[in-house]
C-alpha positions as CSV (number, residue, x, y, z in Angstrom):
1,X,123.2,62.5,43.7
2,X,124.2,66.1,43.1
3,X,122.0,66.2,40.0
4,X,119.0,64.9,42.0
5,X,119.5,67.6,44.6
6,X,119.9,70.2,41.9
7,X,116.6,69.0,40.3
8,X,114.8,69.3,43.6
9,X,116.2,72.8,44.1
10,X,115.2,73.9,40.6
11,X,111.7,72.3,40.7
12,X,110.3,72.5,44.2
13,X,106.7,72.5,43.0
14,X,107.1,69.1,41.2
15,X,108.9,67.7,44.2
16,X,106.1,68.9,46.4
17,X,103.5,67.3,44.2
18,X,105.5,64.0,44.3
19,X,105.7,64.1,48.1
20,X,101.9,64.7,48.4
21,X,101.1,61.9,46.0
22,X,103.4,59.5,47.9
23,X,101.7,60.4,51.2
24,X,98.2,60.0,49.7
25,X,99.2,56.6,48.2
26,X,100.3,55.2,51.5
27,X,97.3,56.6,53.4
28,X,94.8,55.1,50.9
29,X,96.7,51.8,50.7
30,X,96.7,51.5,54.5
31,X,93.0,52.3,54.7
32,X,92.2,49.9,51.8
33,X,94.1,47.0,53.4
34,X,92.6,47.5,56.9
35,X,94.0,48.3,60.2
36,X,96.6,45.8,61.2
37,X,97.5,44.6,64.7
38,X,100.6,42.8,65.9
39,X,100.6,39.3,67.4
40,X,101.2,40.8,70.9
41,X,98.3,43.2,70.5
42,X,96.0,40.4,69.4
43,X,96.5,38.6,72.7
44,X,95.7,41.8,74.6
45,X,92.6,42.4,72.6
46,X,91.3,38.9,73.0
47,X,91.9,39.1,76.8
48,X,90.6,42.6,77.5
49,X,88.0,43.2,74.8
50,X,86.9,39.6,74.0
51,X,88.0,40.1,70.4
52,X,86.7,37.4,68.0
53,X,89.3,35.6,65.7
54,X,88.2,34.6,62.2
55,X,90.7,32.5,60.2
56,X,89.9,32.8,56.5
57,X,92.3,30.1,55.3
58,X,91.0,27.0,53.6
59,X,89.8,24.3,55.9
60,X,92.8,22.0,55.2
61,X,95.3,24.8,56.1
62,X,93.2,25.7,59.2
63,X,93.4,22.1,60.4
64,X,97.2,22.0,60.2
65,X,97.3,24.7,63.0
66,X,95.4,27.7,64.1
67,X,95.4,30.4,66.8
68,X,93.5,29.2,69.9
69,X,89.9,30.5,69.9
70,X,89.7,31.2,66.2
71,X,86.9,29.9,64.0
72,X,87.3,29.0,60.4
73,X,85.3,30.9,57.7
74,X,87.2,30.2,54.5
75,X,87.6,33.3,52.2
76,X,85.5,31.6,49.6
77,X,82.5,31.5,52.0
78,X,83.1,35.0,53.4
79,X,80.6,36.7,51.1
80,X,77.8,34.4,52.2
81,X,78.5,35.0,55.9
82,X,79.3,38.7,55.8
83,X,76.2,39.7,57.8
84,X,77.1,37.2,60.5
85,X,80.5,38.9,60.9
86,X,79.0,42.4,60.8
87,X,76.6,41.4,63.6
88,X,79.5,40.7,66.0
89,X,79.8,43.6,68.5
90,X,83.3,42.8,69.8
91,X,86.4,43.6,67.8
92,X,87.0,41.1,65.0
93,X,90.5,40.1,63.9
94,X,90.9,38.4,60.5
95,X,93.7,35.9,60.1
96,X,95.1,34.5,56.9
97,X,98.5,33.1,55.7
98,X,100.5,36.3,55.4
99,X,98.1,39.1,56.2
100,X,97.4,40.1,52.6
101,X,94.1,38.3,51.9
102,X,92.9,39.4,55.3
103,X,93.2,43.0,54.1
104,X,90.7,42.2,51.3
105,X,88.4,40.6,53.8
106,X,88.5,43.6,56.1
107,X,87.6,45.8,53.2
108,X,84.8,43.5,52.2
109,X,83.3,43.5,55.7
110,X,83.6,47.3,55.9
111,X,83.2,47.8,59.7
112,X,85.3,50.0,62.0
113,X,86.2,47.4,64.6
114,X,87.6,44.8,62.1
115,X,91.4,44.3,62.0
116,X,93.8,42.0,60.3
117,X,96.7,40.2,61.9
118,X,99.9,41.7,60.7
119,X,101.9,39.0,58.9
120,X,99.1,36.4,59.3
121,X,99.8,33.0,60.7
122,X,103.4,33.3,59.5
123,X,103.8,36.5,61.5
124,X,102.2,34.8,64.5
125,X,104.6,31.9,64.4
126,X,107.5,34.3,63.7
127,X,106.7,36.1,67.0
128,X,107.1,32.7,68.8
129,X,103.4,32.3,69.4
130,X,101.9,28.8,69.5
131,X,99.3,27.2,67.2
132,X,96.6,24.8,68.3
133,X,95.9,21.6,66.4
134,X,99.3,21.5,64.9
135,X,99.6,18.1,63.3
136,X,102.6,16.0,64.1
137,X,104.8,16.6,61.0
138,X,107.6,14.5,62.4
139,X,105.7,11.3,62.1
140,X,104.9,12.1,58.4
141,X,108.5,12.8,57.6
142,X,110.1,9.8,59.3
143,X,112.3,7.9,56.9
144,X,111.2,4.3,56.6
145,X,113.9,1.7,57.0
146,X,115.0,0.1,53.7
147,X,113.7,-3.4,53.3
148,X,116.4,-6.0,54.0
149,X,117.2,-8.5,51.3
150,X,118.3,-11.0,54.0
151,X,115.9,-13.2,55.8
């Protein structure tokens, strides 16, 4: 630790350049992945600004559970429907599994009022928010009784 502090003291110019590069990296990365909003902010934006939710997960994942009011446009179809999304005047919130693929979608759309849900569906559920259309997984996981050998 002492050597690191000594290095910084002896080479302030190099340390300054490193700090500037780190700040630029995070600024560019944040812009590239789009502005993110928290699950609580999503609810406020939907209620106050009539924000539109677009879930870019595959149709099968969407059907297992989604945020109320969202519509499904799978990421694979996004390029074909990009003008449709750009035409939406209200804020648009892109939802995916973990929030990463939504960043690519936000960049692809390239509009100021497009956001991504921080943490995606996982972050939404982690915040204790409900999903609509959640299939009953308990009935799928029920253990069947073993057949009896006695009649």
